[in-house]
N, C-alpha and C positions, 0 to 999 in steps of 0.2 A: 669742320667738325660734322660728322654724320649724326643726324638727329633721329634716324629711324630706329625702331625697336631692335635691340640686339640681346641675345642670350646664349649661354653655353650650357652643355650638359656636364654635371659634376657629380662624382660619386661621393656619397656621404654615408657614414656608418651610424646606425641608430645608437645613441649613447646608453640606451637601456638594454637592448638585446644583441646589438652588434650587427644586425642585418644591414647589408649594404644596399643603398637605393641610388638610383640615377635621378637627380633633381635638376630642374631648370633654374639657372641663376641669371637674372636679368641685369645687364650693365646699363641698358637704356630702355625705358618704358615710354613709348610715344602713344598717348591715348587718343590723339587725333587720328593717327594711322590705324590703331587697334583699340577702338572704344571699349571693347569687352574687358580689357586689362584694368581699366579704371574701377569697374565694379568688383573685380577680383581683389584689388588692393583694399577697397573699402570694406569688403566682406571677409577680410583676413584669409583669403584663399590663394594669395600669390606668394607672400613672404611667410611660408609655413612649411614645417617638416612633419610628415605623417608616416608612421611606420605601420604597414598593414600586417606585419608579423606579430607585433606585441600591442599595437593600438596607441602607442605614444604619439601625441601631437604637441608640437612646440613651435613658438615663433622663430623664424629664421631671418635674422637681420644682417644685412651686408651692404656694401657700398653700391648704390644704384642712382640713376638719374631719371627723374620723372619729368616728362616733357609734354606740355599741352600747347601745341603751336597755335591753336585757335585762340587761346587766351594769352598767348605770348608769355607763358609761365614755365619756369624751370625750377624744380625742387631737387636739390642735391642731398640725397640721404647718405650720411656717413656716420657710423658709430664712433669712429676715432679719426681725429685730424692728424694725418701723417704727412711727411714730405711729398709722397706720391699723390696724396689726395689734393694737396695744395697745387701741385703741378697740373693735375687734371682740372681743378676748378679754374685755374688760369686759362686753360684751353677753352672751357665752356664760357668764360667771360666774353669771348669773341663772338658768341652766338647772339643774334639780335633777339632780345626779350625784355619786356618792361618790368617783369616780376621775377626776380632771382632770389631764391632763399636756400639757406643751409638748414637741414633738420638732422637731428641725431638719433631719432627713434621712429618707429612705425606710427605711434599715436600722433606725434606731431606732424608727420607726413599726411595722415588722413585728415587731421584738423585743417591744415592749409588747403587741402582739396575742397573740403566742405565750406570753408570761408569763401573761397573763390567761386564756388557754385552759387552762392548767395550774392555775388557781386559786392562783397564787403572788403574792407582794407584790413589785413591781418594786424597791422600796426595799431589801428584803433581798437581792435579786439583785445590786444594785450594791455592797453591802457584801461579798458573796462575791467579786466581781471584784477588789476592792481587796486582799482577803486572798490571792487567787491570784497577785497580782503578784510575791510572794516566790518562787513557783515559776518565774517567768519572768526572774528577775534575770540569769541567765547568758546567756540568749538576747538580752536587751536591751542587753548590753554591746557587741555588734557588729552590732546590727540595730535598726531602729525599729519599735516596737509601734504598729500603726495603729488597732486596735480589738479589743474583746472583746465578743462577742454571745452571748446565751443562745439555745439551741436544744434540741430534744429529738427522740427517736425512741422511740415507744412509751412505756414508763415510765422510760426512761433520760434523765436530764438531762445536758447538757454545755455547755461554753463553746467557741465557735468563736473561735480566736485568729488575728489577721491581722498578719503581719509584712511589712515592705517587701521584704526579700530572700528570706527562707525560705518565704514564702507562707502558706498556711493550715494550722493545726494544731487539734487538738481535745483538750480536757481534760474527762474525765468528772467529774460531781459527783453526789453521792447525796442522796436526800430526807432522810436522817438529818443530813447536813451542813447542809442548808437549815434544818432545824428547830433545829439548834444555833445557827446564826447568828441566826435569828429570836429565840431565847431571850435571846441576849446583847445584842441591839440594839433590841428592841421598846420598851423604856423610853425610849430616846433619841429614837426617831422618833415616839412617841406625842404628845409635846408639840409637834411640828412639823406635825401634821396640821391645817391651818387650813381645809381644804375648798376652797381656791382652786387655780388652775392653777399647777403647779410643773414646772420642768425637772429631772427626777430622772435623774442620771447619775453617773459615777464621781467627778466633782468634788464634787457634792452629798454623796455618801457619804464622801469623803475629808475634807471640811471638818468633818463630824460626828465621824468616827472619830478625828481627830487634834486636835480642839478642846481647848483648855486649860480645865480646870474652874475 
């Protein structure tokens, strides 16, 4: 399996004005080979469609594989799990990497990158999210919780909380709390580390946290 960066040129018509653009579509993004692509992913400059004719800007989500050979990390981005996607994932299973994840959207892709940058375990982060839902019970009674995403500034960790009506909030979390959660759940996740691609999210963490012995 070739892990080097690969992309093709694709013609896309603007959904607003119909202007046809030639866009880069990346099937493989190797940020060890091309470090500048990592910043473009995080800054929403890679998976985006921009029409210079009418000014429309919109996210452009498609199947792509993010590879960080230095961290031995592979993130398989796929908006939809098709038979062809499963066959492709089977091929990527043969690549030597200790961290293999499936993500379904750009926000989750960026979150996995940020977690890895801080040398944290994304599985522990998902357990932390579940535990923080108790703090959000009052807000969730009259609003819809859309997402919780890890972020950081300097040495400060926090969760960005997205509500349908209230908008975006922020909950600080400490490194000490991370270590506490890691201590409590490391035994449970150790037996589930099969070295294969997994979709690690709040549902994954919740199924483990509330499983019956």
